[in-house]
N, C-alpha and C positions, 0 to 999 in steps of 0.2 A: 169535726164530722161527725155526724150520726152515724149511728151501728145498724142501722135499716136503711140507706142510703148511701148506694159503695159503687164510684166510676168503675170502668174497663182498665186492669193496668197499662201500662204504659212504658214504656222500655227502661231500665233505669240506667242501660249505660254504664257497669260497671268499672270501665275500663278493658283498654284490646287485650293485656296478658289476662285479663281475669276467668273468660267464658271457658277455656279447654283443658287448662287449671282446674278449677274449679269444678265444671261438667266431671273430670277423670273421677275425683277426690267424692264426688257424689256417687258416681255409679258403681265406684268402689266401696263405699259405705254401703248403701245397697246390698250388691251383691256378697258381701264379708259377711253383711248380718242373714242373706236366706244360704248363704254357704253352709254357715254354723250354723243356724237351724237346720239343715239340711244331711250337717255330718251326726246331729244328735238322734235327730228323729227314729232313725233305724234301730240305732242303737238302745235308745234310753229305757223304752219298759224292760228291755231282757238285766239291764243292767241294774234297772230297780228291783226285779221277784225278788232276787234272793234274798238284798236286805229288809223285805217286807217278810216274805218267812222266816224271815230271823226274829222280826217283833209277833210274831204270833200272827197275823191275819188272814182274813178267808178270803176268799179269791174274788169275792166280790167285794172288800176293803180295798182289796189288792188292787186292783180296776179302779176305784175309785179314786184314791192314790195316784195309778200313773196317771188320772184322767184330771189329775191338779196338777201334776207335773206339767203338763201341757197346756192347762187353758191359765198358771200363771204366767207364762210367757205373754199371754195376749191380753192376759187382765191386766197385766202393767203397760203393758203397750196404750190402749185405754184409756188408763188415768193419766201416764205422761204424755202421750203424745200433745196433747194443748199446752201443758207446760214447758216442754220444749222449743214447740213454737212460739210461745206469748217471747220466753227467753231468749231466742235469737233474733225478735223483731228489736227489741232491746240494746241487748251487749254486744249480738254479731249472729251471723251462723259460722263461725269459725271457729270459734270456743266453744262452741255447742257439738260439735261435729266431732272437734280432738277431743274432746267429754267421752261422748260417745264411743266412739272408737277405743278410748284406752279402759271405758266401763267392760266393755265387750273382751279386750286382753285379758283382765281378771277374772271376769264371771269366769267366761271359759276352762281356763287356768284350775279358777275351784273345781268347778265341774269337774274336772281329771284327778286331782286331788281326792276329792267325793269317793270317789270308783276303787281308787285306791286301796282300802281298806277289802279285806282277803276273804273270800265267799266260799274257800275250802282249809282246811274243815267251816265247820258252820260262823258264822260272828256271835258275838255274846251278844244279848241286846242291848246294851249301851255301845257298842260296834254299830251296828244295823242304825240306833238310832241317829249317832250322831253322822254316817252316810249319808240315810234321807235327808235330814236336817240342812246338808251340808249340799244337795240335789238342791232340794227344793231354794235355800240361798241364792246357787247361783241362775236358777231358771228366774226369780225373781227379778235378780241384778242385768240379768242377760234381756230382757222384757224391757227394765226403765232404759239400759244403752240402745237398744231396738225401739226406743219408742222417735226417733231422731228422722224418722220416716218423712213427718210433714215438715223439717226443716229441711230438710235436701232437697224435696218439692220446691218448697221456697228458694233453695239456691239457682233452680233451673227457674225459675219464674222471675227472680233479678237480672238471670244471663242473657235472657230471650225476650225476641219481642213477642206480643200478641198473636200473630200470623205465625211463628215459628214455634205455638205455646206447645201445642200438642207432640211434635216434632221432639221436645224435651225433653216431656214426660213421657216417650214411649221409652228411653234409656233404662228408665228406672223398671218399667217393664220387662228391657231386656236383664238388666241385672236380677231380676226375678226370676224369672226363665235360667238364664246362666247358674244363677247361685243353686233353685231347686235340681237342674240338672246336675250337676258334678258335686253334688254335697253328697245323695249317696250312694256316690261311684269312690269318692276320697273317703267314704267311711269306710266300701269294703277295703279296697286296697292299702287304704292307712293301716288297719286292722289287721293286715298281711305285713306287715312292711316293722309294725312294730309290735310283731309275732303275736298278735293276738290279746297283746295287754291291752285291758281298759279301760287306761287312761291315756291310747295312744290320739284317741278320737279329741278329748278336749284339747290333750295338745298340738294337735291338726288345725285345730279352730282357733288356738291364743294363737298359735304364729301366725296364723295367714291376717289374723285382725290388728298386727302390733306391726306387720308392713303395710298394709291400708294406715296406720296412724302415724310410721316414721312417712309417706308420704303424701300426708292432709299435713306434719307438719312443715315441710319444706318444700311442699309445692303448692298447696293452698292459699288463695287470698282472698280477702275479705271481697262479698258481695255485695252486702244488704249497700244502701245507698246511704253516703252521710248526709248525717244531719235529718234522716225518714225516718221522725218517731211516733208509735201508734200513740191515740189518745188515751190517759187511763178510763178503764171502765172497769165494771167488777164481777168481783171474783169468783169462784165455784164451775158448778155449775148456771147461775145468772148471766155468764159471760160467754158460756157453750150453746147459751138459749138464744142469745144477742147474735151470736152467728149465725143461729140456724132460721133465725128471723131475719136476717138480710137480703134482697130483693134474689130470686133462682138458684140459693147456695141453701134453701132445705130442699126443697126437691131432689136437688142433685150431689147431695148427701145421703139423702131417702133413695134413691138410684144404687149408691154403690154399696151402701146397711144391706139392698135385698139381693143385689148380686152378687156379693159375695158369702151369703148366708148360704144361699144357689149351688156357687162353688165348691163353698167349703163340707157342704153335702155332698162331693161328689168326691174330694179331695180324703174326706176323713173314713170313707166306706169303702175305697176303690181300693187296698189290701185285699180286704175279707171280703172283696167279689168276687175278683182273682183267682183268692183259695177255693171257694165255693161254685165258680159257674168252670174254673178251667184249671184246678189245681194246683194251682201256681207254687211252687215254691219262697220260701225267702229269697234265695238269691233272683229269683223269674221276677219277683216284683220290685226289686234293687234296678231290675232292667226295667220294667213297667212306671218305675219314679220317673227313670231320667232318659225313658222316649217322652212324657209330659212336661217335663222339665225345657226339654229339647224343642217341642214345639213350642214351648213360649218363648223362646228365645227368639227363632224363626219367625215365626208371627210378630212378635216385637219386631223384629228386624222389617217386615214384611208394611208393618204398620208405618212408619217414618215416611218415607215417601208419597203412600194414599195421604197422611196430611197434609202432602203438599196441595194436592189436585179438591180434597170434599174437605167438608166442614166436621166439625163433633160431632155435632148430632145424628147427620148423618152415619159416620162413625159409628158414634154410641146406638142407635138404632140397630144396624147389617150387625154387631155384634152382640146384644141381648140374643135378636133373631137364630144367628151362630149359637150360639152356649143353649139358649132352650132346644135348638132341634139337636140338637148333639149330646144334650144331656137326655133326651126322650131317646134317641136309641140304645143309647147304654142303659136304659130301664129297660127298652123292649127285647134290648138282649139275653137279662137279670130274665125278663118274663117266660123269655123260648126257652130256655136249657132251665127252668123248673118243668117246664110243660113237656121238655122232651131232652134227661139229663146226656143223651147221650151225643145231643147236638154240642156240649162243652166241650170234647174234645175232635170238633171236627175245627179244619182251617177257615172256615168260612164264617164261622161265629168267630171267632177272634182276631179274623181281620174288619168282622163290622165292627168290632167293639173299638177295637183300634183308630180307625176312622171316625167313630162317632164320638171318639175322647180327643182324638185333633180338631175335631170341628167344634167342641167345648172349649177346648183350650184356648185356638183362635180368636172366637167369640169374646172371652175374659179379656185376652192380649188386647182386644181394642174398646173395652170399656174404660178399663183403667185407666190408660192414658188421657181419653176425652174425659171423663167423667174429673182428671183432675184436671187438665187442660180448662173447661168451661168454669169452673167455681176459682180458679186462679182470676182467667181475666172477667172474673165478676168482683175479686176482692180490690179492698182499700190496698190500693202499693205498702201504705206503713204496717199489714196486720197481713201479712201473703203466711205468714211463720203461722200465728194462730189459725187463722181461718182452716190449710190446709192441714194445721196439727189436728183438727175439731174433725174434719173427714178423716183423715188416717186415724182418728182416738175411735168413732164406729169404723170403719174398715178392723181394729182390734177385736170390738166388741164380734162384730158379726164370726167372727172368727173365733170368739167362743162360742156364739153361736149356735154355728152352724156345723162342726164336730158334735157336738151333743147332740142337735137334733135330728140329723143324720143317724147315729149310733143307736139313737131310740126307734126310729122308724124302721132299722135296718133289720131287726129282728121282729116286726107286728106280725111280718109276713115271711113265709117258705119262699116266697118268688123276691125277696130281695129289691126290689123294685119300688119300694114306697118313699125311700128317698131322691130316689129321682124324678119322682110323677111332682113328690113335694117342690124338689127347686124349678120342675118347673111351672108350676101354679104362683111360683112368687117371680118369676120370672115372667108370667103375664099382668102382674102388680106392678110390674117396673114398664108394660109396655103403656097402663093404663095414667101412669105418671109421667112419662115423657112425652106425651105431646099436650103438655102447659110447657115446653120449652119450645122460645123463638126459634131460629132461624142461630145465632148465634149463645143461645144458649139462653138470654133472660125469659122470664117469666112476660106472655104475651098481655 
């Protein structure tokens, strides 16, 4: 079959017992991935700083290295998502997901080990270099292991009919929301349980990954239909380009990329904005991030019944509109507090901020599964993993571009509203691309 002529996906009928166990493992794989990310995210900068100071890094260099620690995770996902997806098309979903979870167990344990290097008294340069090196290695490995989201989406495509595809893909959004909600809270309470030992967050993330690994080993059954082997195509960037040239796939990947860049603007600047506008402490920000995750979880749950009644293209359009409205309102709050600093101490400004954030998150919860479902329905059944892997690869690239763009724009004006204005502009570009899709996501 030509890579530029792709039919809609048919039901794979993987077996009566496969979907329930398979979807459970997919949910846990994505949930644990985001849970581990959310556990490490709030504490990693603070844990890295003492080692970087011991190495004699300037504040600018320290910020750059911490930025690398964050971006390496997404960079590895960008590079390896198509690889995981392509391999899952050939050897099966089960071995790839099991390998992914095993990698998470090892890499989060490695992170926990890395931060056991004592920081009091000041570590030697050699010890500090070892700690930072192991932290970098753990982030690289965790990103490679976490590149299996495209494979997880392919499992959902294997187990669902085209009509139920969007509801299935919403499970990934729910898992994202659940992981993002509980991760910061587990980090907060987990450090207390382990008496503030720095290795506690790595240990918790590793143990949770081990639980998911055991469930995958004993519950998950292969979902890739037997005998369905994808055609051999060119490798590397040529293969990715071939996927992007598939009818409707390229515009959908572009929509996904721009939407995630816009949302990543919001995520990357959220903690700084709440401090600047409302004077929130670190503990307050734990709760803000938990609120964002909770809204993502609830919106993902609400999406599933909506997907029964509405086409994915309509849900996609509604999601983009909600994102734009919410992010514009967050930018409006930033501008209001800049013009009148006293407004930051009022309940009204905080209420608008929370409501606007909830709107933006609800919109993203509609965009995410809608795009994945539309791409899956347009992809060759034998290349589900590869195509969805390419989509996740560009999503990872967006999570590299978005935070850097947002962080750069944040400091350009004292109002801190520019990241949100840029996000709304990106979403306006999405609305220009979306009309090219037909009712079922095809290009007219």
